[in-house]
ZAMARGU-4260 file (C-alpha; in steps of 0.2 Angstrom, whole numbers, plus 5000, padded with zeros to 4 digits):
<rodrens>
0) 5000/5000/5000 | 5014/5012/5004 | 5022/5008/4987 | 5006/5013/4979 | 5004/5028/4990
5) 5021/5034/4984 | 5017/5032/4966 | 5000/5039/4968 | 5006/5055/4976 | 5021/5058/4964
10) 5011/5069/4953 | 5003/5079/4968 | 5020/5081/4976 | 5027/5088/4960 | 5013/5100/4960
15) 5015/5105/4978 | 5034/5108/4975 | 5030/5118/4960 | 5018/5129/4969 | 5030/5134/4983
20) 5035/5152/4983 | 5052/5152/4973 | 5062/5164/4963 | 5069/5157/4946 | 5084/5167/4939
25) 5080/5177/4924 | 5097/5173/4916 | 5100/5156/4908 | 5107/5143/4920 | 5125/5145/4923
30) 5139/5137/4932 | 5141/5146/4948 | 5158/5138/4953 | 5172/5128/4946 | 5171/5115/4960
35) 5160/5105/4972 | 5161/5104/4991 | 5155/5094/5006 | 5156/5095/5025 | 5151/5082/5038
40) 5157/5076/5055 | 5165/5060/5047 | 5179/5058/5034 | 5170/5043/5026 | 5154/5053/5024
45) 5162/5068/5016 | 5172/5056/5004 | 5156/5048/4999 | 5148/5064/4995 | 5163/5070/4984
50) 5163/5053/4976 | 5145/5054/4970 | 5148/5071/4963 | 5163/5065/4953 | 5152/5051/4947
55) 5140/5063/4939 | 5129/5066/4954 | 5123/5083/4960 | 5123/5089/4978 | 5106/5081/4982
60) 5113/5064/4978 | 5129/5068/4988 | 5119/5074/5003 | 5109/5058/5003 | 5125/5047/5001
65) 5133/5056/5015 | 5118/5055/5027 | 5117/5036/5024 | 5136/5034/5028 | 5134/5044/5044
70) 5120/5032/5049 | 5133/5018/5049 | 5148/5027/5056 | 5140/5040/5067 | 5124/5031/5072
75) 5124/5038/5090 | 5119/5055/5081 | 5108/5050/5066 | 5102/5036/5055 | 5088/5029/5046
80) 5079/5025/5062 | 5078/5044/5065 | 5072/5060/5055 | 5079/5075/5046 | 5075/5092/5039
85) 5082/5096/5022 | 5084/5114/5016 | 5089/5115/4998 | 5092/5128/4985 | 5091/5119/4968
90) 5098/5124/4951 | 5087/5138/4944 | 5083/5146/4961 | 5069/5136/4969 | 5070/5134/4988
95) 5064/5118/4996 | 5061/5114/5014 | 5057/5095/5016 | 5051/5090/5033 | 5056/5072/5038
100) 5053/5074/5056 | 5047/5059/5065 | 5028/5058/5070 | 5020/5051/5085 | 5009/5035/5083
105) 4990/5036/5082 | 4989/5029/5099 | 5000/5043/5107 | 4992/5054/5121 | 4997/5068/5132
110) 4997/5056/5147 | 5007/5042/5139 | 5022/5046/5150 | 5013/5049/5166 | 5015/5036/5180
115) 5006/5038/5196 | 5002/5056/5192 | 5019/5061/5188 | 5028/5062/5171 | 5042/5049/5169
120) 5056/5056/5158 | 5064/5039/5157 | 5050/5032/5147 | 5051/5046/5134 | 5070/5044/5133
125) 5073/5026/5133 | 5063/5011/5127 | 5049/5006/5116 | 5038/5021/5120 | 5051/5034/5116
130) 5052/5032/5097 | 5042/5041/5084 | 5039/5035/5066 | 5056/5038/5057 | 5056/5050/5043
135) 5073/5051/5035 | 5071/5038/5022 | 5055/5046/5016 | 5062/5064/5015 | 5077/5059/5006
140) 5067/5049/4993 | 5056/5064/4991 | 5070/5076/4986 | 5079/5063/4976 | 5064/5058/4965
145) 5062/5076/4960 | 5080/5083/4959 | 5092/5069/4960 | 5103/5063/4946 | 5111/5047/4950
150) 5100/5031/4953 | 5093/5029/4970 | 5101/5012/4972 | 5118/5019/4968 | 5118/5031/4983
155) 5118/5017/4995 | 5133/5008/4989 | 5146/5016/5000 | 5136/5015/5016 | 5132/4996/5013
160) 5150/4992/5010 | 5156/5001/5026 | 5142/4992/5036 | 5146/4975/5028 | 5165/4976/5029
165) 5166/4987/5045 | 5176/5002/5049 | 5186/5008/5064 | 5175/5014/5078 | 5176/5033/5080
170) 5181/5041/5097 | 5164/5049/5099 | 5154/5033/5095 | 5165/5023/5107 | 5163/5036/5121
175) 5144/5036/5119 | 5143/5017/5119 | 5153/5018/5135 | 5142/5032/5143 | 5126/5024/5138
180) 5131/5006/5141 | 5118/5002/5155 | 5103/5007/5144 | 5110/4999/5128 | 5113/4983/5136
185) 5095/4982/5141 | 5090/4977/5123 | 5097/4961/5116 | 5099/4967/5098 | 5109/4983/5104
190) 5120/4973/5115 | 5124/4961/5101 | 5130/4975/5090 | 5139/4987/5102 | 5147/4975/5114
195) 5159/4961/5114 | 5153/4943/5119 | 5160/4946/5136 | 5149/4961/5139 | 5163/4974/5136
200) 5158/4989/5125 | 5167/4991/5109 | 5182/5002/5110 | 5189/5016/5099 | 5198/5010/5083
205) 5190/4992/5084 | 5182/4986/5068 | 5163/4990/5069 | 5154/4978/5058 | 5135/4979/5055
210) 5129/4965/5044 | 5111/4967/5048 | 5111/4986/5044 | 5120/4982/5028 | 5106/4970/5023
215) 5093/4983/5028 | 5101/4996/5017 | 5102/4984/5003 | 5084/4981/5004 | 5079/4999/5004
220) 5091/5002/4989 | 5083/4988/4979 | 5065/4991/4984 | 5064/5009/4989 | 5055/5017/5004
225) 5040/5004/5002 | 5051/4990/5010 | 5054/5002/5025 | 5036/5009/5027 | 5025/4995/5020
230) 5036/4980/5020 | 5047/4969/5030 | 5054/4982/5041 | 5037/4990/5046 | 5031/4973/5051
235) 5046/4967/5061 | 5047/4984/5070 | 5029/4985/5074 | 5028/4967/5081 | 5044/4969/5091
240) 5038/4986/5099 | 5021/4979/5103 | 5029/4964/5112 | 5039/4977/5123 | 5024/4988/5127
245) 5026/5000/5113 | 5012/5009/5103 | 5019/5011/5085 | 5009/5000/5072 | 5011/4996/5054
250) 4998/5008/5050 | 5008/5022/5058 | 5023/5018/5046 | 5011/5016/5031 | 5003/5033/5035
255) 5020/5042/5036 | 5023/5056/5023 | 5036/5069/5022 | 5029/5087/5021 | 5034/5101/5010
260) 5036/5117/5020 | 5037/5135/5015 | 5054/5142/5020 | 5056/5157/5031 | 5065/5171/5022
265) 5073/5185/5032 | 5081/5201/5024 | 5097/5204/5033 | 5110/5217/5029 | 5107/5215/5010
270) 5106/5197/5010 | 5092/5184/5012 | 5093/5171/5026 | 5083/5156/5022 | 5078/5145/5037
275) 5067/5130/5041 | 5049/5133/5048 | 5040/5123/5062 | 5041/5110/5068 | 5059/5117/5067
280) 5060/5131/5080 | 5077/5136/5073 | 5072/5145/5057 | 5059/5156/5067 | 5070/5161/5081
285) 5086/5164/5071 | 5075/5176/5060 | 5069/5184/5076 | 5086/5187/5083 | 5092/5194/5066
290) 5078/5206/5067 | 5083/5211/5085 | 5101/5213/5080 | 5100/5222/5064 | 5098/5240/5072
295) 5114/5238/5081 | 5132/5242/5075 | 5138/5224/5078 | 5154/5225/5069 | 5159/5241/5078
300) 5155/5234/5095 | 5164/5218/5091 | 5180/5228/5087 | 5178/5241/5100 | 5167/5234/5114
305) 5167/5215/5114 | 5158/5214/5130 | 5144/5224/5123 | 5144/5212/5107 | 5142/5196/5118
310) 5130/5205/5130 | 5119/5210/5115 | 5119/5192/5108 | 5114/5185/5125 | 5100/5196/5127
315) 5093/5192/5110 | 5094/5174/5114 | 5085/5175/5130 | 5070/5184/5121 | 5069/5172/5107
320) 5070/5156/5118 | 5056/5164/5129 | 5045/5165/5114 | 5051/5147/5109 | 5045/5139/5125
325) 5028/5148/5124 | 5023/5149/5106 | 5031/5135/5096 | 5024/5118/5091 | 5019/5108/5075
330) 5011/5121/5064 | 4999/5107/5057 | 4992/5105/5075 | 4993/5122/5083 | 4992/5140/5077
335) 5009/5148/5078 | 5008/5167/5078 | 5014/5175/5061 | 5018/5190/5071 | 5034/5181/5078
340) 5042/5186/5062 | 5036/5204/5062 | 5051/5216/5062 | 5041/5229/5072 | 5037/5215/5085
345) 5055/5210/5087 | 5061/5228/5088 | 5049/5230/5102 | 5056/5214/5111 | 5072/5224/5112
350) 5064/5240/5119 | 5070/5236/5137 | 5088/5231/5132 | 5101/5240/5141 | 5119/5241/5136
355) 5124/5242/5154 | 5114/5228/5162 | 5107/5211/5159 | 5088/5210/5158 | 5080/5201/5173
360) 5064/5191/5172 | 5062/5191/5153 | 5045/5184/5148 | 5038/5179/5131 | 5031/5192/5120
365) 5014/5194/5113 | 5016/5195/5094 | 5002/5204/5084 | 4988/5192/5080 | 4993/5180/5094
370) 4979/5170/5104 | 4983/5167/5122 | 4968/5156/5125 | 4972/5138/5131 | 4991/5141/5132
375) 5002/5138/5147 | 5018/5147/5151 | 5030/5135/5160 | 5045/5143/5169 | 5053/5128/5177
380) 5067/5124/5166 | 5084/5115/5171 | 5101/5116/5164 | 5104/5108/5147 | 5117/5095/5143
385) 5133/5096/5133 | 5130/5081/5122 | 5129/5084/5103 | 5115/5071/5098 | 5112/5076/5080
390) 5122/5079/5064 | 5123/5092/5051 | 5130/5090/5034 | 5130/5101/5019 | 5135/5099/5000
395) 5136/5111/4985 | 5139/5108/4967 | 5144/5118/4952 | 5126/5121/4945 | 5120/5130/4961
400) 5112/5115/4970 | 5115/5118/4988 | 5109/5106/5002 | 5109/5110/5021 | 5103/5094/5030
405) 5101/5091/5048 | 5098/5073/5054 | 5095/5065/5071 | 5090/5051/5082 | 5088/5064/5096
410) 5100/5059/5111 | 5114/5048/5110 | 5109/5031/5102 | 5091/5037/5103 | 5079/5025/5112
415) 5093/5012/5113 | 5081/5000/5105 | 5088/4991/5090 | 5075/4981/5080 | 5082/4963/5079
420) 5088/4957/5063 | 5088/4975/5055 | 5103/4984/5063 | 5091/4999/5064 | 5093/5010/5080
425) 5076/5019/5084 | 5075/5037/5089 | 5068/5044/5105 | 5060/5059/5098 | 5045/5058/5109
430) 5056/5066/5122 | 5055/5082/5111 | 5037/5085/5115 | 5032/5093/5131 | 5028/5077/5140
435) 5020/5086/5155 | 5019/5104/5162 | 5035/5108/5171 | 5045/5092/5165 | 5061/5096/5156
440) 5067/5085/5142 | 5084/5079/5140 | 5091/5096/5134 | 5083/5105/5149 | 5069/5113/5138
445) 5051/5114/5144 | 5037/5120/5131 | 5019/5124/5133 | 5003/5116/5127 | 5008/5120/5109
450) 5021/5106/5110 | 5010/5093/5119 | 5009/5076/5112 | 4995/5071/5100 | 4993/5057/5088
455) 5003/5059/5071 | 5010/5076/5078 | 5028/5081/5075 | 5038/5086/5090 | 5047/5103/5091
460) 5065/5103/5085 | 5080/5114/5086 | 5087/5109/5070 | 5092/5124/5060 | 5098/5121/5042
465) 5101/5138/5034 | 5105/5145/5017 | 5111/5163/5013 | 5107/5171/4996 | 5115/5187/4990
470) 5106/5202/4982 | 5104/5192/4965 | 5097/5177/4975 | 5112/5166/4972 | 5118/5155/4986
475) 5133/5162/4995 | 5134/5152/5011 | 5125/5138/5021 | 5127/5132/5039 | 5119/5122/5052
480) 5124/5113/5068 | 5121/5099/5080 | 5119/5101/5099 | 5101/5102/5104 | 5095/5119/5108
485) 5113/5125/5106 | 5110/5122/5087 | 5100/5138/5086 | 5113/5150/5094 | 5128/5142/5086
490) 5120/5144/5068 | 5116/5162/5073 | 5133/5166/5078 | 5140/5158/5062 | 5129/5170/5052
495) 5134/5185/5062 | 5152/5182/5060 | 5151/5179/5041 | 5139/5193/5037 | 5142/5206/5050
500) 5161/5203/5054 | 5165/5197/5037 | 5174/5182/5043 | 5177/5167/5032 | 5166/5152/5035
505) 5181/5142/5042 | 5185/5156/5055 | 5166/5159/5059 | 5164/5140/5063 | 5180/5139/5073
510) 5177/5154/5084 | 5171/5153/5102 | 5152/5154/5106 | 5140/5158/5119 | 5123/5151/5123
515) 5108/5157/5133 | 5091/5147/5132 | 5081/5159/5143 | 5079/5146/5157 | 5089/5143/5167
520) 5094/5161/5167 | 5112/5156/5163 | 5125/5162/5150 | 5136/5147/5144 | 5153/5153/5137
525) 5166/5142/5128 | 5182/5145/5137 | 5193/5132/5128 | 5190/5137/5110 | 5203/5150/5104
530) 5212/5149/5121 | 5228/5160/5120 | 5223/5169/5104 | 5214/5185/5100 | 5198/5175/5097
535) 5196/5168/5114 | 5182/5174/5126 | 5194/5177/5140 | 5191/5176/5159 | 5191/5195/5160
540) 5177/5196/5147 | 5167/5183/5157 | 5170/5193/5173 | 5164/5209/5164 | 5148/5200/5158
545) 5145/5194/5175 | 5146/5212/5181 | 5132/5216/5169 | 5121/5204/5178 | 5124/5188/5168
550) 5126/5172/5178 | 5140/5163/5168 | 5146/5146/5167 | 5159/5139/5155 | 5159/5125/5143
555) 5173/5116/5133 | 5161/5116/5117 | 5144/5122/5112 | 5137/5113/5097 | 5146/5106/5081
560) 5143/5116/5065 | 5147/5113/5047 | 5146/5126/5032 | 5150/5130/5014 | 5154/5147/5007
565) 5155/5153/4989 | 5169/5166/4986 | 5175/5172/4969 | 5168/5157/4960 | 5175/5144/4972
570) 5167/5134/4986 | 5175/5133/5003 | 5169/5119/5014 | 5172/5120/5033 | 5169/5108/5047
575) 5169/5111/5065 | 5186/5108/5075 | 5176/5103/5090 | 5173/5086/5082 | 5182/5074/5071
580) 5174/5080/5055 | 5180/5083/5038 | 5177/5095/5024 | 5182/5094/5006 | 5181/5104/4990
585) 5186/5096/4973 | 5187/5101/4955 | 5178/5090/4943
</rodrens>
């Protein structure tokens, strides 16, 4: 049935994509660069992307190939058992925003994680109730069907080979297996993959072989998404979860469809910043913060008053995250105020900003046209965690196809549940809902009723794939990040550094960052990045920010970003030095 659904909806999907707001270049299609580029968190994934483009594929093909490899070698962050958001600018100028976010099952309810009158976050983070219907395969197939060049099956070849033959286990994978060992060992199929027969976790550098996953990838390569959503995988997964007390069914898989969203476009200093709309919160709140920032002389402050620069960023972050907690959810289920993107509203949000002191007790705003009825404002939010738990990759080709793709299984190794015989680790995206008033998720975030659990609903996400266009609407930069709510602020700072401070994408991604997510009212500052250089956020800067009233704490790393920049007809790819990533550009 799912196979028939895909075929039947092909024409309507094409019509939906064609009807999206887009700008087609007036001049004939031309080569924008002489090279191609890719950036990911793993050398094997970056190599797979470049290889596909050398074989005649475009950046859409390359992004899919890279994402599939990442699901094999970086599975604690992403994989086909999770979801993704794909933001793409395709040759000719059209902008696509394809929502492959996971969905709650039809039997999901607001009270499903409440035990004895109290919400149990353990249930939403680990085990059979924690997972939503995966969306990554469906979303990748959607964009490939319309805009890919190489055969679908070909894009799987490198990932299948790596899973079948094995590859050295990365440092980050080994560390997360060790840190999550207790929960991983609860599930036999997970234990079989990530542990030695004697019960010891696999270690860094050891050969990591995933035969079951290789067979699963081969089946999807041969038979398409139907095998996953209406075939063997859907049947085995639903039966296994049911036996463990889970609620996902074959019908939940069968009903899953990626959604074409309307991108968010924000004018900023002569450029257009393209972001992803809800259920991503990143696009909305990056747009808000850019509107808040634009009236201020950011470059001058950075040069002459760095304290004022970081103080301004922190104050914008606080206001945007206060709005996030109150207003944001899946726009297919709740009414999200369009006024959040009103420039006048966002200037008003900064009306009480003071250059000499931090704003205490920041509250959410009231955008024009907003409705307060039925909403609840939760103020109890605890500190976030330092884990990265997601991956961002980006690719670009000579013809102007650019892809910004963020993929995730949510927290490290998702639900920890591997479906036996498939090698597929399932996500724990149900934890990204507001599972109960006042109950924080794994990242310390609490939302309102707007993000409450509902059947077939998509949880709010911080993923923030972003593309920047110049005044001719040609792509000049793309970026995104991994790291829970830190994604939003990391992406914002890359944008500010490249646009306002005119730094290269490499320098902007490597520069130290700050993070504020409203509650707790705490400013997190990277104190290791750039140490002993002019870029460092020094101890004296931190003390001065504390004097302004910011409660500061330090972190060794905030999020992991990737990006590509076009300069003088050349693509420059940059990966984040905070992780063992890789970036590459190559002449064809």
